[in-house]
Each structure stands twice: as structure tokens, then as C-alpha cells.
N, C-alpha and C positions, 0 to 999 in steps of 0.2 A: 267697787272700783271707782265709781264716780260720785261717791258721797260728797256733798258740798261742792259739786262741780260748777255751780252757778258763778262762783267767783274765780274759778281756775281757768287760766288761759294756757293753751298749748303753744308750741312754736308757731310764729306767724300770727298770733293773736286769736287762734281758733278755740272756741269753746267746745269741749268734748261732746256735751249733750246736744249742742246745736248741730255739730257735724253729723252725729248719729241720726238726728232727726231729719237732716237733709238727705242723707243716704236712704233712710227708710222711706221718706216721702217720695223720692224719685222712683223707687222700685215698687211701692204700693200701687202706683198708677198703672203699671204694666202687669203686675202679678195678681191683682184682686180677681177672684173667680166669682164672687157674688152669687152663691147658691147654684152654680152650674157644674156639670160633670167635670172630672179631671182629664188630663191629657192622655192618660192610658186608655180611657174609653174612646177618645177621639182617634188615636193612632190605630187601635184595633179595628175601629169601624171603617176608617178610610182604607186600610189594607184589604178589607172585605169587599168594598165596592166604592171606588173613588169617582167613577165617571157619571153616575146617574143620580143617586139619591142626594148627593152632596153638592150638586151644581148650585142649588139655591143657597147653600151655606157659604159658598165662595162669594156669591154676589152680595150676600148680607155682610160678610167680613169686609169686602171691598168698600161697601157703603160706609161702614163704621170707620174704617181707616181713613177714608176721604174726609169724614167729619172731624176726625182728630187732626189731620194734616191741615185742612183748610180753615177750620173754625176754632181750633184749639179745644175741641170737646174732650171731656173726660171719657176715656175708652169704656169704662165699666158702665157709665150711665147711658152712653149712646148704644152700646151693645144690648143692654137690658131692654131699652126702649124698643129697638128694632126686633129683638127676639119676641117680645110680647105681642107686637103687631103681626109678625110673620106666621105665627102658629106652627113653626117648624118642629120636627120631631125631637125627642130627647137626644138621639145620636147626632142629628143634624145640628142642634144647638151646641152640643159638645164640640163638634168639628169646627163650627164657626168661631167659637171661643178660642180654640187652639190656634186657629189662623190669626186672629186679631192679636192676641197676646204674644204669640210666637214671632210675628213680624215686628211688633214693637220691641220685644226683648232683643231681637237680633238685627235691627234695622241697619246699624253701621256696618256690620260684617256682611249682610246681604248686599248692601250698596258697594262694598269693597269688591266683591266677586263680580257683580253685574258691571261695575265700572271698568273692569278689565276687558269687557266685551263691547261696550258702547259708551257714548258720552251721556251720562245721566243728566247733566246740566241742560241738555237740549231736549229732554224728554218731558212731556207734559205730566202733571201730577196723577191723572187718572191712569194713564198707561204705566207710569212708574209704580203705582200701587199694585197693579195687576202683575207686573214683573216681580215685585217683592213677594207676592203671594206664591207665584209659581216657583221662585227661587227657594222660598222657605220649604215648600213641599219637596223639591228636588234634593235639598241639602240636609233637611232635618227630619222628614217624615218618611213613612214607608210607602208612599204613593208610587204607583208605577209611573215611569218617566212619561209615557205617552199621555197618561191621564193628567198628570201635573201640568204638562205643557198645553195640551188641548183645552183643558178647563180654564186655565189662567188666560189663555189667548182669547177665549170666548167672552171674557169680561171687557174686552176692548172692541169698540165699534168697528164694523167692517171697513176695509179700505187700507190705505198705506200704514196707519198706526197698527192695525192688527197684523199685517205682514211683518212689520218691524218687530213686534212683540214675539211673534212666532219664531223669527230668525234668531233673536237673542236667547230665548229660552231653549231652543233646540241646540244652539251652540253651547250653552251652559250644561245641558244634559250630556253632550259629547265630551266637553273639555274640562269638566270640573276637577278631575284628578290632576290636571296639569296646571291649574291656576295657582297663583301665588297666595299663600295663606296670609291673613292679617299680621302685620309685623309688630303691632303694639297691643297692649291689654285693652285700651279703650276701643280699638277697632274690633278686636277678637270678641269682646264681651259686650260691645255697644253701651259702654258706660261713659259718662261725661269725663272729659280729660281733667277738668278742674277738681272733680271729686277724688279721682285717683291720686292727683298731686297732693291734695290736702290730707288724705289718709296716709300716704307714704311719709309725709312730713310729721305726722302726729301720732297716730294710733298703731299703724302697721309698719314696723321698722325694717322689715326685710322684703326683698322681692318675692320670696316664697310665700310669705304671709299675705302680701297684697294679691298675688296670683290666686291663692286659694280662696280668698274672700271674693274676688271678682268672679271666679268660676261658680261659687256658691250662689251668686245672684242670678245665674242663668237656670238654676234648678227650679222646677215647678213646685210651688208650695204644696205640702201635703195637707189633706183634709183631716181635721181632728174632730172627734165627737165626744161630748161629755154627757154621761148618763145621769139623769135625775134619780138618785138612789132612793128617793121617797116613793118613786113610781115603779122602778124596775131594778134588777140586778145587772151589772155590766156583763156578766157571763151569759145572761139570757138574751140581752140585746145583741151580743156578738154572734150568738147562734142564729 
């Protein structure tokens, strides 16, 4: 499709391969799993016991997200570094990974829902990060409501800020079914508005195509294994 695309310009002067590279680069930053377990392990684990074993995982995810927000750190590098130092369990590392990438993938939509309950512009970064973690668990994972709220609130220092976080997350837990859904694709799927405009004007000609592409960007990448057939047979490895 894009043979010889180096000299081809789409409407608006957009180079196809450049646009694809930009889209790919944006979501590689939030999708990369870097040798860590997938989200299905994390969801099953947190459903089993969300309030005790994974308290440290939430603190670790909170620290990584702060590094990303404050220092512009790469999420995968910051996460891997803290996991290596923490000595957390396999399931704990899986859950921390799910929280970090889940919040990053859904940040705009999480803020949309939280913003209906409070003024996020007046919320400090550390408290806002804890709110996002709690909101992600409430809206996207199978964590029990009480555990999602209590554990996220515990990430905030005692005092007025903790009481504020507790009130916001409890309100989200009670009112989530009545909140207004994100009205646009960029809010719903937390994608840059400029990227959606460029794609709509060049590669994806219908709203249905653009919506399907945007939805696919929220899917957790599958892990693929390639067997060295000089050493083993695929069917043996599968067993």
C-alpha cells in the first residue's frame, strides 16, 4: 500500500509513513510490557485479593506515574527500574504494570469522569495520580469498590487531601452509572486530538473506520512466542 511513500503526500501535506510512525510511537509508550505478565493475570489476581498483597503495587504504580508526569520519564523504563528494586512478586508486578499502563491509556477519560465530581485544576499532582489509580480500578478492573477506594486513598498523606480523595472516589463509586460519557473519540480513548484529525483527513475516511481504529488502540497487546525449531517443536512448547 505504501510502496514508494517517501515522496507521496496525503491531504494537508501528511506523509503516510510519518503519520503511521507517529501513531505507533505514541502508543508504544503506553502499551510496552517489557517482559512483564499480561493484564489478564493482573485482573484475576486483583479480583482474588485487592486489599493486602497489592498495596505495595499501587504505591509502586503511583511512584512511576509521578515520574512520568513530573519528569517526563518513559513509563517502561521507570517501571522496570522500580520493579527491579522493589523485589515485588510476579502477580504484584503484573498488577503494578496494569495500573501504570491502564492509567496512561485512559488518562483523558478518567479525568473526564473525575472532572464531573471535582475541579482537577486545583488538585495537586500526587493526589490527582492517586485519584486516577482509584478511578481506573473502579471503572476498568474487577476490584471491589471498597478496596479500590481505600487503597487509592491510602496513597495520599493524612489530612485534608486524604479526606478530599476519599470523598471524590466514594462519590465516583456511587454515581458512576449516572455520569456523562465522554462525548468525543479523543476523550473516550485518550488519544491526541491532532492525531485523530490527521488520520480522519488522510487514511481513515469514515467515522466508523476511525472509531474502530481508536478502540483498537485501547486493547492490551497480546504476547506472542516464536519457537526456535532447531531446539524444539512448537507443539511440544505449547504442551
